[in-house]
C-alpha positions as CSV (number, residue, x, y, z in Angstrom):
1,X,-0.2,-10.1,125.7
2,X,2.5,-10.7,128.4
3,X,6.0,-11.9,128.0
4,X,6.6,-15.3,129.7
5,X,10.1,-16.7,130.0
6,X,10.3,-20.4,130.6
7,X,13.6,-21.4,132.1
8,X,14.9,-24.9,131.7
9,X,17.4,-25.6,134.4
10,X,19.0,-29.0,133.7
11,X,22.3,-28.8,131.9
12,X,23.9,-32.3,132.2
13,X,24.5,-34.8,129.5
14,X,21.4,-37.0,129.0
15,X,19.1,-34.5,130.7
16,X,15.3,-34.9,130.2
17,X,14.3,-31.4,131.6
18,X,14.2,-29.8,128.2
19,X,11.5,-32.4,127.3
20,X,9.3,-31.3,130.2
21,X,10.1,-27.6,129.4
22,X,9.0,-28.0,125.7
23,X,5.6,-29.4,127.0
24,X,4.9,-26.5,129.3
25,X,6.1,-24.1,126.7
26,X,3.6,-25.4,124.2
27,X,0.8,-25.5,126.8
28,X,1.6,-21.8,127.6
29,X,1.6,-20.9,123.9
30,X,-1.9,-22.5,123.5
31,X,-3.1,-20.5,126.5
32,X,-3.0,-17.4,124.3
33,X,-2.2,-14.8,126.9
34,X,1.6,-14.9,126.5
35,X,4.4,-14.3,124.2
36,X,6.4,-17.4,125.3
37,X,10.2,-17.9,124.9
38,X,12.0,-21.0,126.3
39,X,15.3,-20.2,127.8
40,X,17.5,-23.3,128.1
41,X,20.4,-22.9,130.6
42,X,22.1,-26.0,128.9
43,X,22.3,-24.0,125.6
44,X,23.0,-20.6,127.2
45,X,26.0,-22.0,129.3
46,X,26.4,-19.1,131.5
47,X,29.7,-19.2,133.3
48,X,30.0,-19.2,137.0
49,X,29.0,-15.7,138.0
50,X,32.1,-13.6,137.1
51,X,30.9,-10.0,137.1
52,X,33.0,-7.7,139.2
53,X,30.2,-5.6,140.5
54,X,27.2,-6.6,142.6
55,X,24.1,-7.4,140.5
56,X,22.1,-4.8,142.3
57,X,24.1,-2.0,140.4
58,X,23.5,-3.4,136.9
59,X,27.0,-2.4,136.0
60,X,27.6,-5.5,133.8
61,X,30.9,-5.9,132.0
62,X,30.4,-9.0,130.1
63,X,28.3,-9.7,127.0
64,X,26.8,-12.9,128.3
65,X,25.5,-11.0,131.3
66,X,24.1,-8.2,129.3
67,X,22.2,-10.6,127.0
68,X,20.8,-12.5,130.0
69,X,19.8,-9.3,131.6
70,X,18.0,-8.2,128.5
71,X,16.1,-11.5,128.3
72,X,15.0,-11.4,131.9
73,X,14.2,-7.6,131.9
74,X,11.7,-8.1,129.1
75,X,9.8,-10.8,130.9
76,X,6.5,-10.2,132.8
77,X,6.4,-13.6,134.2
78,X,8.5,-16.9,134.5
79,X,8.0,-20.6,134.7
80,X,11.0,-22.4,136.1
81,X,11.4,-26.1,135.0
82,X,13.6,-27.8,137.5
83,X,14.8,-31.3,138.3
84,X,15.7,-32.3,141.8
85,X,19.4,-33.1,142.3
86,X,20.6,-33.9,145.9
87,X,17.4,-32.5,147.5
88,X,17.7,-29.2,145.7
89,X,17.5,-27.5,142.4
90,X,20.4,-27.5,140.0
91,X,23.3,-25.2,140.6
92,X,23.3,-23.7,137.1
93,X,19.8,-22.2,137.9
94,X,21.1,-20.7,141.1
95,X,23.9,-19.2,139.3
96,X,21.6,-17.7,136.5
97,X,19.2,-16.3,139.1
98,X,22.3,-14.7,141.1
99,X,23.6,-13.0,138.0
100,X,20.8,-10.3,138.2
101,X,18.7,-8.7,140.7
102,X,16.5,-5.8,139.5
103,X,15.4,-7.6,136.3
104,X,13.7,-10.2,138.4
105,X,11.7,-7.9,140.7
106,X,8.0,-7.8,140.9
107,X,7.2,-10.7,138.5
108,X,5.4,-13.9,139.2
109,X,6.7,-17.4,138.7
110,X,5.3,-20.8,138.4
111,X,7.4,-23.9,139.0
112,X,7.3,-27.2,137.2
113,X,9.4,-29.8,139.0
114,X,10.3,-33.4,138.4
115,X,12.0,-36.2,140.2
116,X,11.4,-39.7,141.6
117,X,9.0,-40.3,144.4
118,X,9.3,-36.7,145.7
119,X,8.3,-35.2,142.3
120,X,11.0,-32.6,142.8
121,X,9.0,-30.9,145.7
122,X,12.2,-30.4,147.9
123,X,13.8,-28.5,144.9
124,X,10.7,-26.5,144.2
125,X,10.6,-25.4,147.9
126,X,14.2,-24.3,147.9
127,X,13.7,-22.5,144.7
128,X,10.5,-20.7,146.0
129,X,12.6,-19.4,149.0
130,X,15.4,-18.1,146.8
131,X,13.0,-16.5,144.4
132,X,11.3,-14.5,147.0
133,X,14.6,-13.0,147.9
134,X,14.7,-11.5,144.3
135,X,11.2,-10.0,144.8
136,X,9.7,-12.6,142.6
137,X,6.3,-14.0,143.6
138,X,6.4,-17.8,143.5
139,X,2.9,-19.2,143.0
140,X,1.4,-21.8,145.3
141,X,0.0,-23.4,142.2
142,X,2.7,-25.6,140.7
143,X,3.3,-28.9,138.7
144,X,4.9,-31.7,140.5
145,X,5.7,-34.7,138.4
146,X,6.8,-37.9,140.2
147,X,8.6,-40.6,138.3
148,X,8.5,-38.2,135.3
149,X,10.4,-40.4,132.9
150,X,7.5,-42.8,132.6
151,X,5.6,-40.0,130.8
152,X,8.3,-39.5,128.2
153,X,7.5,-41.5,125.1
154,X,9.9,-43.0,122.6
155,X,9.9,-39.9,120.6
156,X,11.1,-37.9,123.4
157,X,7.8,-36.1,124.0
158,X,6.3,-35.5,127.5
159,X,2.8,-36.9,127.8
160,X,1.3,-35.8,130.9
161,X,-1.2,-37.7,133.0
162,X,-4.5,-36.0,134.0
163,X,-3.0,-34.7,137.2
164,X,0.0,-32.9,135.6
165,X,-2.2,-31.5,132.9
166,X,-4.8,-30.1,135.4
167,X,-2.0,-28.7,137.6
168,X,-0.4,-27.0,134.6
169,X,-3.7,-25.3,133.6
170,X,-4.4,-24.2,137.2
171,X,-0.8,-22.7,137.4
172,X,-1.2,-20.8,134.1
173,X,-4.5,-19.4,135.2
174,X,-3.0,-18.2,138.5
175,X,0.1,-16.9,136.7
176,X,-2.0,-14.6,134.5
177,X,-3.8,-13.2,137.5
178,X,-0.5,-12.4,139.3
179,X,1.2,-11.2,136.3
180,X,-1.6,-8.5,135.8
181,X,-1.4,-7.4,139.4
182,X,2.4,-7.3,139.6
183,X,2.6,-5.4,136.3
184,X,0.9,-2.6,138.1
185,X,3.1,-2.7,141.1
186,X,6.2,-2.8,138.9
187,X,5.0,0.3,136.9
188,X,4.4,2.2,140.2
189,X,7.6,1.4,142.1
């Protein structure tokens, strides 16, 4: 089985991102190909990048960075769950990504984005561009959820429509394929 880290990026009060993240986490667990761990940036509360050395050197001084590094290093693949704020993904996610470098390399990533009419597509596109600079392979298959709050019931559970459910299954299938291939590349670097 592969280690899949699902990263929930919304940190503000009243956030709904973790509800969507719990849904994709459960779906990934049911898939049976992954050991799945949900990493909630709202709970981790990484400070603004404060390491004195460039992340490429892996000379971390702070315990929060060492813990974050260990979590990301053990991953074989990722799913980023992001909202769209001001036409982009949340700043805490960018901060979390930029804390590290080598730990991200040669791993595949799916994206689940949510928003209003745009379904978070602008945030997802920005995220894809940034992920590729970390040698992460962002998948073409993704889950874009427009007007996502309509799918959250009173029990604070995300209930996807058929389109979101089918997109998630397609993304998980493709993520497995890329994870297998990139594992070979990572081992032979």
